[in-house]
MMTF fields as JSON, N, C-alpha, C and O atoms, coordinates in Angstrom:
{
  "mmtfVersion": "1.0.0",
  "mmtfProducer": "UNKNOWN",
  "numBonds": 471,
  "numAtoms": 472,
  "numGroups": 118,
  "numChains": 1,
  "numModels": 1,
  "chainsPerModel": [1],
  "groupsPerChain": [118],
  "chainIdList": ["A"],
  "bondAtomList": [4, 2, 8, 6, 12, 10, 16, 14, 20, 18, 24, 22, 28, 26, 32, 30, 36, 34, 40, 38, 44, 42, 48, 46, 52, 50, 56, 54, 60, 58, 64, 62, 68, 66, 72, 70, 76, 74, 80, 78, 84, 82, 88, 86, 92, 90, 96, 94, 100, 98, 104, 102, 108, 106, 112, 110, 116, 114, 120, 118, 124, 122, 128, 126, 132, 130, 136, 134, 140, 138, 144, 142, 148, 146, 152, 150, 156, 154, 160, 158, 164, 162, 168, 166, 172, 170, 176, 174, 180, 178, 184, 182, 188, 186, 192, 190, 196, 194, 200, 198, 204, 202, 208, 206, 212, 210, 216, 214, 220, 218, 224, 222, 228, 226, 232, 230, 236, 234, 240, 238, 244, 242, 248, 246, 252, 250, 256, 254, 260, 258, 264, 262, 268, 266, 272, 270, 276, 274, 280, 278, 284, 282, 288, 286, 292, 290, 296, 294, 300, 298, 304, 302, 308, 306, 312, 310, 316, 314, 320, 318, 324, 322, 328, 326, 332, 330, 336, 334, 340, 338, 344, 342, 348, 346, 352, 350, 356, 354, 360, 358, 364, 362, 368, 366, 372, 370, 376, 374, 380, 378, 384, 382, 388, 386, 392, 390, 396, 394, 400, 398, 404, 402, 408, 406, 412, 410, 416, 414, 420, 418, 424, 422, 428, 426, 432, 430, 436, 434, 440, 438, 444, 442, 448, 446, 452, 450, 456, 454, 460, 458, 464, 462, 468, 466],
  "bondOrderList": [1, 1, 1, 1, 1, 1, 1, 1, 1, 1, 1, 1, 1, 1, 1, 1, 1, 1, 1, 1, 1, 1, 1, 1, 1, 1, 1, 1, 1, 1, 1, 1, 1, 1, 1, 1, 1, 1, 1, 1, 1, 1, 1, 1, 1, 1, 1, 1, 1, 1, 1, 1, 1, 1, 1, 1, 1, 1, 1, 1, 1, 1, 1, 1, 1, 1, 1, 1, 1, 1, 1, 1, 1, 1, 1, 1, 1, 1, 1, 1, 1, 1, 1, 1, 1, 1, 1, 1, 1, 1, 1, 1, 1, 1, 1, 1, 1, 1, 1, 1, 1, 1, 1, 1, 1, 1, 1, 1, 1, 1, 1, 1, 1, 1, 1, 1, 1],
  "groupList": [{"groupName": "UNK", "atomNameList": ["N", "CA", "C", "O"], "elementList": ["N", "C", "C", "O"], "formalChargeList": [0, 0, 0, 0], "bondAtomList": [1, 0, 2, 1, 3, 2], "bondOrderList": [1, 1, 2], "singleLetterCode": "X", "chemCompType": "L-PEPTIDE LINKING"}],
  "groupTypeList": [0, 0, 0, 0, 0, 0, 0, 0, 0, 0, 0, 0, 0, 0, 0, 0, 0, 0, 0, 0, 0, 0, 0, 0, 0, 0, 0, 0, 0, 0, 0, 0, 0, 0, 0, 0, 0, 0, 0, 0, 0, 0, 0, 0, 0, 0, 0, 0, 0, 0, 0, 0, 0, 0, 0, 0, 0, 0, 0, 0, 0, 0, 0, 0, 0, 0, 0, 0, 0, 0, 0, 0, 0, 0, 0, 0, 0, 0, 0, 0, 0, 0, 0, 0, 0, 0, 0, 0, 0, 0, 0, 0, 0, 0, 0, 0, 0, 0, 0, 0, 0, 0, 0, 0, 0, 0, 0, 0, 0, 0, 0, 0, 0, 0, 0, 0, 0, 0],
  "groupIdList": [1, 2, 3, 4, 5, 6, 7, 8, 9, 10, 11, 12, 13, 14, 15, 16, 17, 18, 19, 20, 21, 22, 23, 24, 25, 26, 27, 28, 29, 30, 31, 32, 33, 34, 35, 36, 37, 38, 39, 40, 41, 42, 43, 44, 45, 46, 47, 48, 49, 50, 51, 52, 53, 54, 55, 56, 57, 58, 59, 60, 61, 62, 63, 64, 65, 66, 67, 68, 69, 70, 71, 72, 73, 74, 75, 76, 77, 78, 79, 80, 81, 82, 83, 84, 85, 86, 87, 88, 89, 90, 91, 92, 93, 94, 95, 96, 97, 98, 99, 100, 101, 102, 103, 104, 105, 106, 107, 108, 109, 110, 111, 112, 113, 114, 115, 116, 117, 118],
  "secStructList": [7, 7, 7, 5, 7, 7, 7, 7, 7, 3, 3, 3, 3, 1, 1, 7, 7, 3, 3, 7, 7, 3, 3, 5, 7, 1, 7, 1, 1, 7, 7, 1, 3, 3, 3, 3, 3, 3, 3, 7, 6, 6, 1, 7, 3, 3, 3, 3, 3, 3, 3, 5, 1, 1, 7, 7, 3, 3, 3, 7, 6, 6, 6, 6, 6, 6, 3, 3, 3, 3, 3, 3, 6, 6, 6, 6, 3, 3, 3, 3, 3, 3, 7, 1, 7, 7, 4, 4, 4, 7, 1, 5, 7, 7, 3, 3, 3, 3, 1, 1, 7, 7, 1, 1, 7, 1, 3, 3, 7, 7, 7, 7, 7, 3, 3, 3, 3, 7],
  "xCoordList": [11.22, 10.101, 9.733, 10.312, 8.758, 8.198, 8.207, 7.595, 9.071, 9.007, 8.745, 9.024, 8.138, 7.808, 8.342, 8.328, 9.076, 9.367, 9.448, 9.864, 8.878, 7.772, 8.959, 9.709, 9.073, 9.933, 9.257, 8.338, 9.669, 9.72, 8.659, 8.19, 8.242, 7.709, 8.639, 9.819, 7.913, 8.662, 7.346, 6.126, 8.1, 7.373, 7.124, 8.041, 6.0, 5.492, 4.648, 3.964, 4.574, 3.409, 1.91, 1.894, 0.768, 0.33, 0.184, 0.833, -0.614, -0.78, 0.603, 0.712, 1.411, 2.661, 1.794, 0.64, 3.126, 3.08, 3.992, 5.079, 3.71, 4.968, 4.645, 3.594, 5.363, 5.594, 6.484, 7.696, 4.896, 5.702, 6.138, 6.298, 6.395, 7.209, 6.968, 6.852, 6.932, 6.454, 7.053, 6.663, 7.876, 8.915, 8.729, 8.729, 8.504, 8.15, 9.358, 9.435, 10.196, 11.319, 10.703, 9.503, 11.196, 11.42, 10.427, 10.448, 9.218, 8.224, 8.077, 8.249, 7.825, 7.547, 6.224, 5.832, 5.682, 4.418, 3.689, 4.034, 2.443, 2.118, 1.014, -0.119, 1.113, 0.024, -1.041, -0.809, -2.385, -3.219, -3.848, -4.571, -3.309, -3.464, -2.605, -1.955, -2.498, -1.231, -1.616, -1.787, -1.807, -2.421, -1.53, -0.373, -2.168, -1.597, -2.625, -3.823, -2.156, -3.464, -2.372, -1.185, -3.793, -2.829, -3.636, -4.746, -2.542, -3.067, -2.488, -1.285, -3.693, -3.203, -3.064, -3.532, -2.351, -2.537, -3.863, -4.543, -4.352, -5.397, -6.216, -7.39, -6.059, -7.283, -6.742, -5.655, -7.986, -7.322, -6.43, -6.318, -6.034, -5.381, -6.66, -7.67, -6.602, -7.932, -7.237, -6.234, -7.824, -7.21, -7.333, -8.297, -6.239, -5.81, -6.319, -7.149, -5.469, -5.892, -5.168, -3.989, -5.474, -5.028, -5.009, -5.4, -4.68, -4.386, -4.257, -3.628, -4.838, -5.155, -3.902, -3.039, -3.885, -2.986, -3.398, -2.494, -4.615, -5.016, -5.188, -5.532, -5.03, -4.449, -5.831, -5.962, -6.567, -8.141, -7.572, -6.471, -8.12, -7.969, -8.691, -9.799, -8.432, -10.006, -9.593, -8.373, -10.076, -9.414, -10.355, -11.518, -10.287, -10.817, -11.555, -11.156, -12.622, -13.068, -12.236, -12.184, -11.926, -10.502, -9.271, -8.68, -9.439, -8.156, -8.266, -7.299, -10.055, -10.128, -9.727, -9.68, -9.441, -9.101, -7.329, -6.808, -6.555, -5.822, -4.548, -3.385, -5.136, -3.797, -4.2, -5.261, -2.807, -2.905, -1.993, -0.769, -2.551, -2.162, -1.477, -2.199, -0.123, 0.55, 1.045, 1.609, 1.667, 2.949, 2.678, 1.866, 3.179, 2.926, 3.06, 4.097, 1.735, 1.609, 2.317, 2.639, 2.386, 2.77, 4.706, 5.409, 5.293, 6.593, 6.678, 7.791, 5.375, 5.725, 5.929, 6.817, 5.739, 5.749, 5.053, 4.545, 4.658, 3.311, 3.913, 5.067, 3.078, 3.156, 2.03, 0.868, 2.474, 1.306, 2.075, 3.169, 1.452, 1.667, 0.637, -0.547, 1.11, 0.045, 0.028, 1.059, -0.982, -0.76, -1.601, -2.335, -1.515, -2.444, -2.898, -3.965, -1.648, -2.043, -2.673, -3.054, -2.751, -3.717, -3.411, -3.229, -3.301, -3.046, -3.295, -2.447, -5.128, -5.439, -5.146, -5.643, -4.199, -3.968, -2.192, -1.389, -2.053, -0.777, -1.125, -2.236, 0.005, 0.416, 1.023, 2.146, 0.896, 2.119, 1.3, 0.096, 2.203, 1.976, 1.86, 2.542, 1.353, 1.821, 1.594, 0.508, 2.424, 1.954, 1.288, 1.677, 0.22, -0.446, -0.259, -0.753, 0.193, -0.548, -0.779, -0.198, -2.107, -2.526, -2.047, -1.64, -2.239, -2.254, -3.61, -3.878, -4.461, -6.386, -6.916, -6.183, -7.739, -8.495, -9.348, -10.359, -8.045, -8.875, -9.34, -8.827, -10.018, -10.263, -8.908, -8.348, -8.325, -7.02, -5.755, -5.62, -5.221, -3.867, -3.269, -3.305, -2.434, -2.207, 0.076, 0.715, 0.395, 1.559, 1.68, 1.025, 2.551, 2.642, 4.171, 5.103, 4.381, 5.926, 5.796, 4.882, 6.917, 7.057, 6.283, 5.816, 6.154, 5.421, 6.592, 7.741, 5.477, 6.727, 5.438, 4.328, 6.395, 5.744, 5.562, 6.543, 4.384, 3.507, 3.664, 2.742, 4.099, 3.342, 3.347, 4.17, 2.081, 1.34, 1.341, 0.631, 2.03, 2.138, 1.175, 1.335, 0.209, -0.606, -0.051, -0.657],
  "yCoordList": [-3.373, -4.336, -3.465, -2.379, -3.684, -2.218, -3.218, -4.284, -2.638, -3.017, -2.293, -1.094, -2.923, -2.49, -2.606, -3.756, -1.501, -2.087, -1.223, -0.081, -2.191, -1.56, -1.767, -2.738, -1.083, -1.066, -0.329, 0.471, -0.582, 0.21, -0.913, -0.403, -2.177, -2.567, -3.515, -3.287, -4.38, -4.387, -4.93, -4.88, -5.422, -5.109, -4.464, -3.642, -4.026, -3.292, -3.514, -4.537, -2.72, -3.193, -2.844, -2.48, -3.011, -2.771, -0.96, -0.587, 0.105, 1.365, 2.123, 3.274, 1.056, 2.146, 2.623, 2.642, 2.963, 3.257, 3.236, 3.449, 2.903, 2.549, 3.34, 3.96, 3.559, 3.887, 3.428, 3.302, 2.904, 2.201, 3.402, 4.524, 2.578, 3.21, 2.23, 1.004, 2.977, 2.193, 2.686, 3.853, 2.511, 3.024, 2.159, 0.953, 2.79, 2.245, 2.331, 3.421, 1.43, 1.369, 1.343, 1.08, 1.562, 0.936, 1.091, 0.666, 2.16, 2.413, 2.79, 3.941, 2.954, 4.27, 4.828, 5.451, 4.644, 5.135, 5.556, 5.092, 6.647, 6.91, 6.247, 6.66, 5.394, 4.964, 5.785, 6.767, 5.342, 6.077, 5.845, 6.586, 4.66, 4.629, 3.625, 2.803, 3.553, 3.567, 3.36, 4.263, 1.585, 1.725, 0.633, 0.251, 0.37, -0.603, -1.781, -1.519, -3.069, -4.278, -5.001, -4.859, -5.925, -6.269, -7.682, -7.802, -8.713, -10.148, -10.465, -10.525, -10.728, -12.165, -13.1, -13.514, -13.785, -15.522, -15.297, -14.421, -16.17, -17.562, -16.641, -16.992, -15.495, -14.473, -14.189, -14.319, -13.8, -13.194, -11.107, -10.289, -11.412, -9.93, -8.62, -8.869, -7.423, -6.65, -5.379, -5.288, -4.291, -3.116, -2.616, -2.842, -1.687, -0.843, 0.613, 1.063, 1.215, 2.209, 2.893, 2.549, 3.489, 3.422, 5.523, 6.522, 5.474, 6.909, 7.18, 6.481, 8.024, 8.497, 9.364, 9.787, 9.567, 10.559, 11.457, 11.981, 12.293, 13.246, 13.536, 14.707, 12.641, 12.545, 12.648, 12.996, 12.156, 11.591, 10.595, 10.187, 10.009, 8.693, 7.947, 8.402, 6.83, 5.784, 5.202, 5.316, 4.715, 3.585, 2.684, 3.019, 2.031, 0.548, 1.368, 2.346, 0.732, 1.301, 0.885, 1.622, 0.175, -0.55, 0.721, 0.999, 1.275, 2.024, 3.537, 4.292, 4.053, 5.588, 5.628, 4.777, 6.95, 8.101, 7.327, 8.09, 6.085, 5.642, 5.328, 5.099, 5.389, 5.954, 6.791, 7.279, 6.85, 7.789, 7.739, 7.642, 7.8, 7.144, 8.706, 9.696, 8.699, 9.831, 9.92, 8.828, 10.578, 10.828, 11.127, 12.035, 10.561, 11.27, 10.139, 9.673, 9.838, 8.678, 8.756, 7.871, 10.504, 10.7, 10.586, 10.659, 10.358, 10.522, 8.991, 8.522, 7.971, 6.425, 6.437, 5.585, 6.785, 7.042, 7.019, 8.136, 6.361, 6.5, 6.038, 5.613, 6.145, 6.025, 5.712, 6.017, 5.091, 4.492, 4.938, 4.496, 5.767, 5.763, 5.11, 5.008, 4.815, 3.554, 3.962, 3.758, 4.615, 5.024, 4.071, 3.27, 4.136, 3.449, 1.819, 1.258, 1.493, -0.048, -1.13, -0.895, -2.348, -3.152, -4.731, -5.02, -5.644, -7.279, -7.285, -7.467, -6.955, -7.238, -6.749, -6.784, -6.16, -5.212, -5.786, -5.201, -6.903, -7.949, -8.496, -9.004, -8.437, -8.919, -9.2, -9.63, -9.179, -9.051, -7.413, -7.238, -6.392, -5.681, -5.092, -4.075, -5.371, -5.405, -4.108, -3.549, -3.811, -2.021, -2.618, -3.667, -1.947, -2.577, -1.043, 0.008, -1.069, 0.139, -0.362, -1.239, 0.595, 0.05, 1.457, 2.389, 1.379, 2.348, 2.645, 3.569, 2.015, 2.465, 2.199, 1.356, 2.487, 2.662, 1.225, 0.894, 0.482, -0.867, -1.834, -1.793, -2.294, -3.091, -3.848, -3.606, -4.803, -5.575, -4.816, -4.811, -4.406, -3.83, -4.861, -6.054, -4.074, -5.185, -5.858, -6.873, -4.666, -4.773, -4.54, -3.867, -5.249, -5.982, -5.657, -6.266, -5.005, -5.582, -7.072, -7.885, -7.016, -8.437, -8.781, -9.883, -7.209, -7.327, -7.504, -7.93, -6.777, -6.548, -6.644, -6.153, -7.623, -7.805, -6.881, -6.278, -6.67, -6.015, -6.56, -7.366, -6.769, -7.374, -6.852, -6.679, -6.75, -5.836, -7.13, -8.1, -7.099, -7.799, -6.826, -5.644, -7.802, -7.23, -7.319, -6.89],
  "zCoordList": [-18.27, -17.276, -16.512, -16.532, -15.705, -14.484, -13.364, -13.304, -12.433, -10.697, -9.758, -9.76, -8.747, -7.68, -6.657, -6.219, -5.762, -4.357, -3.276, -3.076, -2.584, -1.389, 0.004, -0.098, 0.961, 2.041, 3.387, 3.211, 4.531, 5.542, 6.353, 7.371, 6.131, 6.869, 8.317, 8.584, 8.946, 10.102, 11.347, 11.185, 12.546, 13.763, 14.503, 14.494, 15.74, 16.058, 16.973, 16.971, 17.772, 19.39, 18.565, 17.389, 19.333, 19.047, 19.394, 20.371, 18.649, 19.211, 18.164, 17.742, 18.024, 17.275, 15.78, 15.352, 15.356, 13.236, 12.799, 13.336, 11.432, 10.363, 9.364, 9.526, 8.131, 6.918, 6.48, 6.652, 5.189, 3.876, 3.372, 3.852, 1.587, 0.969, -0.422, -0.403, -1.445, -2.959, -3.86, -3.889, -4.746, -5.928, -6.763, -6.517, -8.114, -9.151, -10.294, -10.86, -10.651, -11.515, -12.778, -12.697, -14.124, -15.15, -16.357, -17.512, -15.371, -16.152, -17.013, -16.612, -18.309, -19.66, -19.765, -20.752, -18.944, -18.969, -17.671, -16.584, -17.831, -16.161, -15.295, -15.54, -14.427, -13.814, -13.276, -12.571, -13.646, -13.249, -11.574, -10.908, -11.279, -9.869, -8.931, -9.578, -7.677, -6.972, -5.616, -4.797, -5.313, -4.192, -2.888, -3.056, -1.943, -0.97, -0.7, -0.591, -0.593, -0.969, 0.665, 0.961, 1.511, 2.705, 2.118, 1.601, 2.444, 2.705, 3.856, 4.112, 4.753, 6.018, 5.685, 4.624, 6.496, 6.935, 6.559, 7.092, 5.51, 4.93, 4.488, 4.613, 3.973, 3.785, 1.942, 1.378, 1.513, 0.238, 0.753, 1.666, -0.899, -0.633, -0.613, -1.271, 0.045, 0.068, 0.266, 0.974, -0.425, -0.277, 0.731, 1.462, 1.063, 1.71, 1.979, 2.769, 0.978, 0.416, -0.977, -1.066, -1.713, -2.862, -3.612, -3.007, -4.387, -4.427, -6.515, -7.309, -6.712, -8.183, -8.72, -7.951, -9.981, -10.677, -10.287, -9.637, -10.232, -10.124, -8.787, -8.627, -7.344, -6.425, -5.123, -3.949, -6.129, -5.019, -4.154, -4.524, -2.908, -2.553, -1.941, -1.657, -1.595, -1.34, 0.054, 0.176, 0.97, 1.802, 2.531, 2.31, 3.035, 3.545, 4.716, 5.348, 4.789, 6.045, 7.606, 8.591, 7.54, 8.402, 9.067, 10.111, 7.384, 7.623, 7.558, 7.463, 7.644, 7.721, 9.149, 10.037, 9.076, 10.065, 10.756, 11.57, 10.503, 11.065, 10.094, 10.426, 8.772, 7.585, 6.685, 6.295, 6.387, 5.372, 3.819, 3.902, 2.64, 1.445, 0.652, 0.533, 0.205, -0.203, -0.73, -0.654, -1.704, -2.694, -3.964, -4.143, -4.961, -6.139, -7.297, -7.769, -7.613, -8.598, -10.227, -11.019, -10.292, -11.777, -11.763, -12.77, -10.054, -9.676, -9.839, -10.075, -9.716, -9.526, -7.884, -7.844, -6.592, -5.34, -4.646, -4.549, -4.019, -3.033, -1.476, -1.409, -0.252, 1.231, 1.833, 1.566, 2.65, 3.765, 4.944, 5.295, 5.455, 7.498, 7.947, 7.626, 8.507, 9.798, 10.9, 11.541, 11.522, 13.019, 13.797, 13.217, 15.104, 15.984, 15.418, 15.167, 15.387, 14.576, 15.485, 16.632, 14.871, 15.412, 15.411, 14.228, 16.039, 15.945, 14.264, 13.39, 14.071, 12.334, 11.455, 10.329, 11.886, 10.706, 10.244, 9.518, 10.866, 10.685, 9.452, 9.302, 8.208, 7.171, 5.995, 6.259, 5.193, 3.652, 3.305, 3.49, 2.809, 2.124, 0.651, 0.524, -0.187, -1.482, -2.1, -2.252, -2.342, -3.948, -5.018, -5.53, -5.411, -6.528, -7.603, -7.196, -8.422, -9.993, -11.188, -11.827, -11.516, -13.037, -13.537, -12.843, -15.407, -15.774, -16.028, -16.796, -15.51, -15.713, -14.407, -13.89, -13.721, -12.516, -12.894, -13.515, -11.949, -11.977, -10.338, -9.22, -10.655, -9.046, -8.738, -7.669, -9.674, -9.237, -10.39, -11.613, -9.58, -10.609, -11.268, -10.965, -12.653, -13.073, -12.535, -12.813, -11.795, -11.77, -9.676, -8.88, -9.566, -7.977, -7.352, -7.878, -6.585, -5.616, -4.931, -4.785, -4.655, -3.809, -2.716, -2.428, -1.854, -0.016, 0.575, 0.45, 1.577, 2.849, 4.022, 4.228, 4.624, 6.046, 7.071, 7.506, 7.546, 8.553, 9.941, 9.822, 11.178, 12.323, 14.025, 14.925, 13.835, 15.316, 16.277, 16.011, 17.21, 18.107, 19.42, 19.724, 19.978, 21.256, 22.49, 23.472]
}
C-alpha cells in the first residue's frame, strides 16, 4: 500500500519561511508527478506546485517567486520551500502523487498544517 508522509508544517509569522517534505513508501512503481496542494478553510484543494519525474515544475501564480518545489520523483521524495509567507498561505498542505500526469493525483498524504500569522 502506497503511503505519502508529509512533514515540516507549523506556525510562522508573515514573511517567514517553511520547508515541507514528502516521502512515499510502499510504492512498487515510479510516480510521474509529485506535488503540493493546499486546502484553506472553507475552500477547495488547489495546486501549489508540482514536479515531474523529468524534473520539470509548474507553480500556481500565487506561489511563483516565493516557492520552490524540488526533490527526486524517481526516489519518491519531494520538498516545498516556501518563503515570504503570507496569511493567505494558511491551510493544510497535502502531498499528492500519481503514475500519470493527471490534474488530480490518485495518492495523497494525510496533510500538514501551515499557519501564517499576521
